[in-house]
PARO-705668 format. One record per residue (C-alpha): residue number from 1; residue in three letters; x, y, z. Coordinates in pm, whole numbers, plus 32768, in hexadecimal, padded with zeros to 4 digits. Layout:
BEGIN
{NUM, "Ala", {X, Y, Z}}
...
This chain:
BEGIN
{1, "Met", {8502, ED4F, 433E}}
{2, "Gln", {85E7, EC61, 4286}}
{3, "Thr", {85A2, EAF0, 42A8}}
{4, "Val", {86E1, EA2E, 42DA}}
{5, "Lys", {86E9, E8EC, 4214}}
{6, "Glu", {881E, E86A, 42C4}}
{7, "Asn", {885A, E8CD, 442C}}
{8, "Thr", {89C2, E922, 4480}}
{9, "Trp", {89A5, E85E, 45C3}}
{10, "Asp", {894F, E725, 44FB}}
{11, "Lys", {8AB3, E738, 4479}}
{12, "Gly", {8B41, E75A, 45D6}}
{13, "Glu", {8B71, E8D1, 45B2}}
{14, "Ser", {8AE6, E9FA, 466E}}
{15, "Pro", {8A46, EB30, 45DA}}
{16, "Ser", {8B13, EC6E, 45D2}}
{17, "Pro", {8B2A, ED4C, 4708}}
{18, "Ala", {89F4, EE1E, 473F}}
{19, "Ser", {8A03, EF8F, 46EC}}
{20, "Glu", {8926, F0C3, 471A}}
{21, "Pro", {8850, F121, 45E9}}
{22, "Arg", {88E1, F25B, 4549}}
{23, "Lys", {87A8, F330, 454E}}
{24, "Ser", {8769, F47C, 45F3}}
{25, "Gly", {8639, F4CC, 46C1}}
{26, "Leu", {8640, F625, 461F}}
{27, "Asp", {8605, F598, 44C3}}
{28, "Arg", {84B6, F5E1, 4420}}
{29, "Ile", {83CD, F523, 433D}}
{30, "Arg", {832E, F5D9, 4218}}
{31, "Ile", {81FB, F54A, 416D}}
{32, "Val", {8131, F5BF, 4042}}
{33, "Gly", {7FD5, F532, 406E}}
{34, "Gly", {7ED7, F4A3, 3F7D}}
{35, "Lys", {7F74, F35A, 3F10}}
{36, "Arg", {7ECE, F209, 3F3C}}
{37, "Leu", {7F9E, F0F5, 3FD8}}
{38, "Gln", {7FDB, EFD2, 3EEF}}
{39, "Gly", {80D9, EEBD, 3F22}}
{40, "Thr", {817D, EDE0, 4028}}
{41, "Ile", {8201, EE34, 4181}}
{42, "Pro", {82D0, ED3A, 424B}}
{43, "Val", {8268, ED47, 43B8}}
{44, "Ser", {8388, ED51, 44AF}}
{45, "Gly", {83AD, EC8B, 45EF}}
{46, "Ala", {82E3, ED17, 4712}}
{47, "Lys", {8399, EE28, 47D1}}
{48, "Asn", {82C8, EDE8, 4908}}
{49, "Ser", {8332, EC7C, 4901}}
{50, "Ala", {849D, ECA7, 4898}}
{51, "Leu", {84F7, ED8D, 49B9}}
{52, "Lys", {8477, EC94, 4ABB}}
{53, "Leu", {851A, EB6B, 4A0E}}
{54, "Met", {8667, EC20, 4A28}}
{55, "Cys", {8639, EC36, 4BA2}}
{56, "Ala", {85F5, EABF, 4BB1}}
{57, "Ala", {8760, EA89, 4B4D}}
{58, "Leu", {87C1, EAF4, 4CAF}}
{59, "Leu", {8721, E9B7, 4D39}}
{60, "Thr", {882A, E8CA, 4CB1}}
{61, "Glu", {89A1, E8A5, 4C8A}}
{62, "Glu", {8970, E819, 4B2C}}
{63, "Pro", {8937, E8E2, 49EA}}
{64, "Leu", {87DE, E948, 4977}}
{65, "Tyr", {87B0, E96E, 47FF}}
{66, "Leu", {8692, EA42, 477A}}
{67, "Asp", {861B, EA4D, 4611}}
{68, "Asn", {852D, EB48, 456D}}
{69, "Met", {85B4, EC58, 4653}}
{70, "Pro", {8562, EDC5, 4600}}
{71, "Asn", {86CE, EE24, 4631}}
{72, "Ala", {86B0, EF76, 4583}}
{73, "Leu", {85CE, F005, 4695}}
{74, "Arg", {864F, F102, 478F}}
{75, "Asp", {85A9, F048, 48AE}}
{76, "Val", {8667, EF0D, 4853}}
{77, "Ala", {87AA, EFD8, 484F}}
{78, "Ser", {8752, F06B, 49A4}}
{79, "Gln", {8709, EF14, 4A36}}
{80, "Thr", {884D, EE94, 499E}}
{81, "Gly", {890D, EFA9, 4A4C}}
{82, "Leu", {886E, EF57, 4B9B}}
{83, "Leu", {88B5, EDE1, 4B83}}
{84, "Gln", {8A19, EE21, 4B11}}
{85, "His", {8A47, EF01, 4C42}}
{86, "Leu", {89E2, EDD9, 4D19}}
{87, "Gly", {8AEA, ED04, 4C6E}}
{88, "Cys", {8A1C, EC52, 4B66}}
{89, "Val", {8AD6, EC18, 4A1E}}
{90, "Ile", {89F1, EC69, 48F9}}
{91, "Ser", {8A22, EC42, 4783}}
{92, "Ala", {892C, ECA3, 4673}}
{93, "Glu", {891C, EC7E, 44FA}}
{94, "Arg", {87F0, ECBF, 441A}}
{95, "Asp", {86CC, EC33, 44E5}}
{96, "Leu", {879F, EB4A, 45BB}}
{97, "Met", {8817, EB83, 471F}}
{98, "Ala", {88F1, EAB0, 4805}}
{99, "Leu", {88FD, EAFB, 497A}}
{100, "Asn", {89EC, EA60, 4A75}}
{101, "Ala", {89BD, EAB7, 4BE5}}
{102, "Arg", {8AB2, E9B7, 4C6E}}
{103, "Val", {8B79, EAC3, 4D24}}
{104, "Ile", {8AAB, EBDB, 4DBD}}
{105, "Thr", {8B91, ECEC, 4E41}}
{106, "Ser", {8A88, EDD8, 4ECC}}
{107, "Arg", {8933, EDA9, 4F66}}
{108, "Glu", {88D9, EF19, 4F51}}
{109, "Ala", {880A, EFB5, 4E3C}}
{110, "Pro", {885F, F129, 4E57}}
{111, "Tyr", {877A, F24E, 4E15}}
{112, "Asp", {8834, F2C8, 4CE0}}
{113, "Leu", {87E4, F180, 4C2F}}
{114, "Val", {868F, F12C, 4CC2}}
{115, "Arg", {85FA, F286, 4C8F}}
{116, "Lys", {85EA, F250, 4B16}}
{117, "Met", {84CA, F155, 4B27}}
{118, "Arg", {83E8, F0AE, 4C21}}
{119, "Thr", {842C, EF47, 4BB9}}
{120, "Ser", {8581, EF60, 4C60}}
{121, "Ile", {84CF, EF01, 4DA4}}
{122, "Leu", {84BC, EDA1, 4D13}}
{123, "Val", {8625, ED5A, 4D7C}}
{124, "Leu", {85B5, ED60, 4EE9}}
{125, "Gly", {850A, EC0B, 4EF5}}
{126, "Pro", {861D, EB4A, 4E3D}}
{127, "Leu", {8736, EBE6, 4F0D}}
{128, "Leu", {8681, EB95, 5053}}
{129, "Ala", {8630, EA35, 4FE2}}
{130, "Arg", {8792, E9DB, 4F79}}
{131, "Phe", {886A, EAA9, 5066}}
{132, "Gly", {878A, EAFE, 518B}}
{133, "Glu", {87C9, EC73, 5173}}
{134, "Ala", {878F, ED9A, 508D}}
{135, "Arg", {8791, EF16, 508C}}
{136, "Val", {86BB, EFAB, 4F78}}
{137, "Ser", {8661, F115, 4F37}}
{138, "Leu", {84F4, F16D, 4F1D}}
{139, "Pro", {84B0, F176, 4DA4}}
{140, "Gly", {845E, F285, 4CA7}}
{141, "Gly", {83C0, F27F, 4B4D}}
{142, "Cys", {82A4, F324, 4A8E}}
{143, "Ala", {81D6, F433, 4B3A}}
{144, "Ile", {8089, F384, 4B09}}
{145, "Gly", {802B, F362, 4C76}}
{146, "Thr", {809D, F2B6, 4DB0}}
{147, "Arg", {8109, F14D, 4D9A}}
{148, "Pro", {8152, F0F9, 4F05}}
{149, "Val", {823C, EFDD, 4F5F}}
{150, "Asp", {8184, EF8A, 50A2}}
{151, "Leu", {80F8, EE49, 500C}}
{152, "His", {825A, EDD6, 4FB9}}
{153, "Ile", {82D4, EE29, 5118}}
{154, "Asp", {81AB, ED91, 51D0}}
{155, "Gly", {81C9, EC52, 5105}}
{156, "Leu", {833D, EC2B, 5144}}
{157, "Lys", {8301, EC67, 52B7}}
{158, "Ala", {8202, EB4C, 52AF}}
{159, "Leu", {8316, EA6F, 521F}}
{160, "Gly", {83F1, EAC1, 534C}}
{161, "Ala", {84B8, EBED, 52D6}}
{162, "Lys", {8512, ED06, 53C2}}
{163, "Ile", {84E4, EE51, 530A}}
{164, "Glu", {8527, EFBA, 5369}}
{165, "Leu", {8501, F0F6, 529B}}
{166, "Asp", {861C, F1EB, 52CD}}
{167, "Gly", {8682, F317, 51FD}}
{168, "Gly", {85BE, F2AB, 50CC}}
{169, "Tyr", {8647, F149, 50D7}}
{170, "Ile", {85AD, EFF7, 5125}}
{171, "Asn", {869B, EF42, 5211}}
{172, "Ala", {863E, EDD2, 5218}}
{173, "Ser", {86D0, EC9E, 52BD}}
{174, "Val", {8663, EB3D, 530C}}
{175, "Pro", {86A9, EABC, 546C}}
{176, "Gly", {8733, E95E, 5440}}
{177, "Gly", {8789, E9A3, 52D4}}
{178, "Arg", {865E, E8FF, 522A}}
{179, "Leu", {84FD, E978, 51EB}}
{180, "Thr", {83D8, E8A1, 5261}}
{181, "Gly", {829F, E85A, 5196}}
{182, "Ala", {8158, E8FF, 51F9}}
{183, "Glu", {7FF6, E93F, 5181}}
{184, "Ile", {7FDE, EAA3, 5100}}
{185, "Thr", {7E9D, EB4E, 5094}}
{186, "Phe", {7ECC, EC8C, 4FCC}}
{187, "Pro", {7DD0, ED9C, 502B}}
{188, "Lys", {7DD6, EE05, 4EBE}}
{189, "Val", {7E67, ED6F, 4D83}}
{190, "Ser", {7FD1, EDD2, 4D4A}}
{191, "Val", {80A3, ED50, 4C2A}}
{192, "Gly", {81EE, EDBD, 4CC2}}
{193, "Ala", {81A6, ED34, 4E1D}}
{194, "Thr", {8133, EBE9, 4D8B}}
{195, "Glu", {8277, EBCE, 4CC5}}
{196, "Asn", {835A, EC35, 4DE4}}
{197, "Leu", {82BD, EB40, 4ED9}}
{198, "Met", {82AB, EA29, 4DDA}}
{199, "Met", {8421, EA46, 4D9C}}
{200, "Ala", {846F, EA61, 4F0F}}
{201, "Ala", {839A, E931, 4F61}}
{202, "Thr", {844F, E84C, 4E6B}}
{203, "Leu", {856F, E824, 4F65}}
{204, "Ala", {84A3, E842, 50A5}}
{205, "Lys", {8478, E721, 5197}}
{206, "Gly", {8321, E684, 516E}}
{207, "Glu", {81F5, E6EF, 509C}}
{208, "Thr", {8183, E84F, 5049}}
{209, "Ile", {8020, E898, 4FD5}}
{210, "Leu", {7FDB, E9E4, 4F28}}
{211, "Ile", {7E68, EA38, 4F33}}
{212, "Asn", {7DD1, EB4A, 4E57}}
{213, "Ala", {7F0B, EB30, 4D84}}
{214, "Ala", {7F2F, EBE4, 4C37}}
{215, "Arg", {7EDE, EB19, 4AFF}}
{216, "Glu", {7F90, EBE1, 49ED}}
{217, "Pro", {804A, EB31, 48D3}}
{218, "Glu", {8196, EBA9, 4964}}
{219, "Ile", {8144, EAF8, 4AAC}}
{220, "Val", {8115, E9B4, 49ED}}
{221, "Asp", {8251, E9F7, 4924}}
{222, "Leu", {8322, EA33, 4A5B}}
{223, "Gly", {8290, E8FE, 4B03}}
{224, "Thr", {82D8, E82B, 49D0}}
{225, "Cys", {8443, E89C, 49D4}}
{226, "Leu", {8463, E857, 4B4A}}
{227, "Ile", {83D8, E6F9, 4B15}}
{228, "Ala", {84DD, E6C2, 4A04}}
{229, "Met", {85DE, E72B, 4B0B}}
{230, "Gly", {8561, E61D, 4BF8}}
{231, "Ala", {8451, E6D3, 4CBD}}
{232, "Asp", {8314, E61E, 4D2E}}
{233, "Ile", {81F3, E706, 4CCF}}
{234, "Thr", {8085, E6BF, 4C84}}
{235, "Gly", {7F58, E79B, 4C41}}
{236, "Leu", {7FF8, E888, 4B46}}
{237, "Gly", {7EED, E954, 4A97}}
{238, "Thr", {7DFC, E932, 4BBC}}
{239, "Ser", {7DC8, EA0A, 4CEF}}
{240, "Glu", {7E6A, E903, 4DD2}}
{241, "Ile", {7FD5, E8A7, 4D97}}
{242, "Arg", {8083, E79B, 4E64}}
{243, "Ile", {81FD, E78D, 4E81}}
{244, "Lys", {82B1, E671, 4F32}}
{245, "Gly", {840E, E6E6, 4F8A}}
{246, "Val", {853E, E628, 4F0D}}
{247, "Glu", {86A6, E626, 4F87}}
{248, "Lys", {8735, E6C7, 4E4E}}
{249, "Leu", {86E2, E725, 4CE9}}
{250, "His", {87B0, E6E1, 4BB2}}
{251, "Gly", {87E7, E78C, 4A64}}
{252, "Ala", {86F0, E77F, 4945}}
{253, "Lys", {869B, E7FB, 47E9}}
{254, "His", {8557, E8BE, 47BD}}
{255, "Thr", {84A7, E97D, 46A8}}
{256, "Val", {8401, EAC2, 4714}}
{257, "Val", {828B, EAD5, 46CD}}
{258, "Pro", {821F, EBCC, 45B9}}
{259, "Asp", {81C7, ED29, 4636}}
{260, "Ser", {804D, ED3D, 4652}}
{261, "Ile", {8054, EEB5, 4690}}
{262, "Glu", {811E, EEF5, 4556}}
{263, "Thr", {8033, EE0B, 449B}}
{264, "Gly", {7F03, EEC6, 4520}}
{265, "Thr", {7FA0, F014, 44C5}}
{266, "Trp", {7FC3, EFAE, 4357}}
{267, "Met", {7E64, EF1A, 4356}}
{268, "Ile", {7DDB, F069, 43CB}}
{269, "Ala", {7EBD, F128, 42D8}}
{270, "Val", {7E3A, F07B, 41A0}}
{271, "Thr", {7CD5, F092, 421E}}
{272, "Leu", {7D0D, F208, 423E}}
{273, "Thr", {7DC1, F247, 40F3}}
{274, "Gly", {7D16, F142, 401C}}
{275, "Gly", {7DD2, F044, 3F4D}}
{276, "Ser", {7E4D, EEE8, 3FA4}}
{277, "Leu", {7F66, EE62, 407E}}
{278, "Arg", {7FFA, ED0A, 40B4}}
{279, "Leu", {808E, ECFA, 4212}}
{280, "Lys", {819A, EBEF, 421A}}
{281, "Asn", {81CB, EB18, 4350}}
{282, "Ala", {8098, EB96, 440B}}
{283, "Arg", {7F99, EAEC, 44EC}}
{284, "Leu", {7E2E, EB57, 44D7}}
{285, "Glu", {7DD0, EA8D, 460C}}
{286, "His", {7E8E, EB8A, 46E0}}
{287, "Leu", {7DB3, ECA8, 4660}}
{288, "Thr", {7C4F, EC28, 467B}}
{289, "Ala", {7BDF, ED62, 4734}}
{290, "Leu", {7C57, EE3C, 4611}}
{291, "Val", {7BC5, ED71, 44F3}}
{292, "Gly", {7A56, EDB4, 4544}}
{293, "Pro", {7A73, EF31, 455C}}
{294, "Leu", {7B4B, EF42, 4422}}
{295, "Glu", {7A58, EE6E, 4359}}
{296, "Lys", {793B, EF4A, 43D5}}
{297, "Ala", {7A03, F079, 4363}}
{298, "Gly", {7A23, EFE4, 4205}}
{299, "Ala", {7B55, EF02, 41FE}}
{300, "His", {7B6C, EDA8, 4164}}
{301, "Ile", {7C53, ECC5, 422F}}
{302, "Ile", {7CBF, EB5B, 4200}}
{303, "Gln", {7DD7, EA79, 427D}}
{304, "Asp", {7E99, E9E3, 415A}}
{305, "Gly", {7F88, E8DF, 41E2}}
{306, "Thr", {8082, E99C, 42B7}}
{307, "Asp", {8019, EAEA, 421E}}
{308, "Ile", {7EF4, EBD7, 4251}}
{309, "Leu", {7E4A, EC7F, 4129}}
{310, "Val", {7D9E, EDCB, 4174}}
{311, "Ser", {7CF1, EEAE, 4079}}
{312, "Arg", {7BF4, EFC3, 4053}}
{313, "Asn", {7BA6, F025, 3EF0}}
{314, "Gly", {7A87, F113, 3EA9}}
{315, "Ser", {79B3, F0EB, 3FE1}}
{316, "Pro", {799B, F21E, 40C4}}
{317, "Leu", {7A1B, F211, 4227}}
{318, "Thr", {790D, F1E4, 432D}}
{319, "Gly", {7928, F265, 4492}}
{320, "Thr", {7928, F164, 45AA}}
{321, "Asp", {796F, F156, 4720}}
{322, "Ile", {7A8D, F0AE, 47D9}}
{323, "Met", {7AF1, F084, 4946}}
{324, "Thr", {7C4E, F018, 49A9}}
{325, "Ala", {7C73, EEF2, 4A97}}
{326, "Pro", {7D77, EDEF, 4AFC}}
{327, "Tyr", {7DAC, ECD8, 49FE}}
{328, "Pro", {7CE1, EC4A, 4958}}
{329, "Gly", {7C30, ED9C, 495E}}
{330, "Phe", {7C81, EEBE, 4874}}
{331, "Pro", {7DF5, EF15, 489F}}
{332, "Thr", {7E45, F065, 4939}}
{333, "Asp", {7F76, F06A, 4854}}
{334, "Leu", {7E8D, F083, 4725}}
{335, "Gln", {7DA1, F189, 47B1}}
{336, "Ala", {7E52, F2BA, 471E}}
{337, "Gln", {7E6B, F21C, 45C5}}
{338, "Phe", {7CFB, F1BB, 45C5}}
{339, "Met", {7C9A, F31A, 4631}}
{340, "Thr", {7D58, F3A3, 4506}}
{341, "Met", {7C8E, F2C5, 441E}}
{342, "Leu", {7B48, F344, 44B8}}
{343, "Thr", {7BA1, F4AD, 4460}}
{344, "Leu", {7B3E, F46A, 42F4}}
{345, "Ser", {7A19, F380, 433A}}
{346, "Ile", {78B1, F3CB, 42E8}}
{347, "Gly", {77F9, F421, 4429}}
{348, "Ala", {78A2, F40A, 457B}}
{349, "Gly", {7956, F310, 4653}}
{350, "Met", {79A6, F304, 47C5}}
{351, "Val", {7AF9, F299, 4849}}
{352, "Thr", {7B06, F23A, 49B9}}
{353, "Glu", {7C59, F207, 4A5D}}
{354, "Thr", {7C59, F133, 4B9A}}
{355, "Ile", {7DCC, F0DB, 4BBC}}
{356, "Phe", {7E93, F222, 4BC7}}
{357, "Glu", {7E0F, F374, 4C34}}
{358, "Asn", {7EE9, F44C, 4B52}}
{359, "Arg", {7ECA, F396, 4A09}}
{360, "Phe", {7E12, F4A7, 494C}}
{361, "Met", {7F43, F588, 491F}}
{362, "His", {7F31, F557, 47A6}}
{363, "Val", {7DDC, F600, 4798}}
{364, "Pro", {7E58, F76B, 478B}}
{365, "Glu", {7F45, F711, 466E}}
{366, "Leu", {7E31, F664, 45A9}}
{367, "Cys", {7D52, F793, 45E0}}
{368, "Arg", {7E64, F871, 4551}}
{369, "Met", {7E3E, F7A2, 4414}}
{370, "Gly", {7CC7, F7E4, 440C}}
{371, "Ala", {7C39, F6C4, 44D9}}
{372, "Asp", {7AFC, F6F8, 45A6}}
{373, "Ile", {7B39, F64E, 46F5}}
{374, "Thr", {7AA0, F69B, 4848}}
{375, "Val", {7B3D, F601, 497E}}
{376, "His", {7A83, F5D3, 4AC4}}
{377, "Gln", {7B48, F51F, 4BD2}}
{378, "Gly", {7B8D, F3BE, 4B50}}
{379, "Ser", {7AC4, F3D7, 4A10}}
{380, "Ala", {7AE5, F48C, 48C5}}
{381, "Ile", {79D4, F4D1, 47C6}}
{382, "Val", {7A62, F4D5, 4665}}
{383, "Arg", {7984, F576, 455F}}
{384, "Gly", {79EC, F52D, 43FC}}
{385, "Val", {7A62, F64D, 4322}}
{386, "Pro", {7A82, F65D, 41A5}}
{387, "Lys", {7BFC, F67A, 41AD}}
{388, "Leu", {7D32, F6B2, 4281}}
{389, "Lys", {7E39, F7B3, 4226}}
{390, "Gly", {7FB2, F78F, 4241}}
{391, "Ala", {805F, F846, 435D}}
{392, "Glu", {818F, F84B, 443D}}
{393, "Val", {8144, F75A, 455A}}
{394, "Met", {8200, F6DF, 468D}}
{395, "Ala", {821B, F575, 4700}}
{396, "Thr", {81D4, F540, 4873}}
{397, "Asp", {81EB, F3C8, 48A2}}
{398, "Leu", {821D, F28D, 47D3}}
{399, "Arg", {80B8, F242, 4765}}
{400, "Ala", {8059, F3B2, 4745}}
{401, "Ser", {8182, F3D9, 465C}}
{402, "Val", {810F, F2CF, 456A}}
{403, "Ala", {7FAB, F354, 457F}}
{404, "Leu", {802E, F49E, 44F5}}
{405, "Val", {80E1, F3E5, 43DD}}
{406, "Leu", {7F98, F33C, 4382}}
{407, "Ala", {7EE6, F48A, 4382}}
{408, "Ala", {7FF3, F519, 429E}}
{409, "Leu", {7FC1, F3FE, 41A4}}
{410, "Val", {7E61, F47D, 4159}}
{411, "Ala", {7E8B, F5F3, 419E}}
{412, "Glu", {7E7E, F6F2, 4087}}
{413, "Gly", {7FDA, F77D, 404C}}
{414, "Thr", {8117, F744, 4116}}
{415, "Thr", {8138, F6E1, 4282}}
{416, "Thr", {8279, F6EA, 4349}}
{417, "Val", {8288, F610, 4481}}
{418, "Asn", {8388, F692, 4579}}
{419, "Arg", {8434, F5E2, 4699}}
{420, "Ile", {841C, F487, 4604}}
{421, "Tyr", {84F8, F3EA, 470F}}
{422, "His", {83C4, F330, 4788}}
{423, "Leu", {8387, F296, 4631}}
{424, "Asp", {84E7, F20A, 462C}}
{425, "Arg", {849E, F164, 477A}}
{426, "Gly", {8386, F08C, 46F1}}
{427, "Tyr", {8374, F07B, 4574}}
{428, "Glu", {848A, EFE1, 44A5}}
{429, "Asn", {84D3, F088, 4356}}
{430, "Ile", {8384, F13D, 434B}}
{431, "Val", {83EC, F226, 4230}}
{432, "Glu", {846A, F107, 4159}}
{433, "Lys", {8339, F030, 419B}}
{434, "Leu", {8240, F142, 4144}}
{435, "Ser", {82FD, F1CD, 4019}}
{436, "Gly", {830F, F06C, 3F8F}}
{437, "Cys", {8193, F06C, 3F88}}
{438, "Gly", {8166, F1B5, 3ED2}}
{439, "Ala", {8171, F2B6, 3FE9}}
{440, "Glu", {822C, F3F9, 3FA1}}
{441, "Ile", {82FA, F401, 40DD}}
{442, "Glu", {8461, F45A, 4137}}
{443, "Arg", {8538, F47B, 4269}}
{444, "Ile", {85DF, F5CF, 4293}}
{445, "Pro", {8728, F5A7, 4354}}
{446, "Glu", {876E, F690, 4476}}
{447, "Asp", {8878, F75B, 43BD}}
{448, "Ala", {8795, F78E, 4290}}
{449, "Ala", {8672, F7EA, 4375}}
{450, "Glu", {874C, F8F0, 4422}}
{451, "Ala", {87B4, F97E, 42D1}}
{452, "Glu", {864A, F9A1, 4268}}
{453, "Ala", {85F4, FA4E, 43AF}}
């Protein structure tokens, strides 16, 4: 991430037109293990927040300016393509993005664009709220288990929308043209449904109350941006969010919150490899559920101004147990990385996954590198081994991909991680960030990989 000292919009200019990152999903990453991490890593803006903030631009005719955007990510490029298809004008430069949805030419999000990632469903609420109609394909994304959209649909119906599913599409309309506030209780915590309904409710008539709402940092970040746009929202960060609808929203400038999952990944990485890292622009208060287990494992962690210092020098890794849970519980998006760390711990640790049923797909690849992991339904017992060995491994989803990178950092010999498309979706400049801290890591372009094969 590059911090911009002087925003182009402060000079009355717009960032350059957005473009697709020139990276191939068939590239590989090659890592020679055994190096401690030592140095500084700048944490990018949160992907899981940025994608939703982009959708918020659909709620107003005026421009929305976003700073600290992870513009190099594939998911950001995919979301850009979808919003541009709808008619939104988007410009991006460095970590800045400007979005203008004054003229929306289409209210349909087609399968070819939505299938790339599940967060595309987040255009549904804003389109319904502002235009009273939308047609959105059922989404795609990582193969880590079902993520049904029934909570989104049921909530929008409670706000007065008429919704039908037909041919893999959600056809939605609002009789009378404007949604109406309602009290909605989620049967289970859902980040995406909370975000979709929160955005939809900003322009609804009357008050909406979301009960058992998600509390994640990206929920607070989205709500903060919506408030800057003129929304009336209270209760952010709690399980009950109240939104009083307004007639219209206006443009705003907003800085994307630092990525807590990227931060947690680097915290686990240096705990695993040993050494010391300074994580720039990172918030420890968003990772309280990770700090305790990492300190028990042997890490030393402190907040230093806007940075986090993490180190493990000399002390052996100690096995510990974790169980994923909705925020502020242990993040499911850090489960695979933490499991990798446990593979070299003294003793054993248990990892229990409660969010997604298929989020142990990295286990066979870790076992190919010498890990001792036994999976039984939603739990995995990880018994520490003396060492991991480099191997050819295959990425299956975003967090599993980075877990394999972490394993490679400590494995004996060389590891090649194939199908790194998923990494490009969620980690900005991962090779540059790790190599800058002493890791022996390189990206092998698709043409070079084919030549080697």
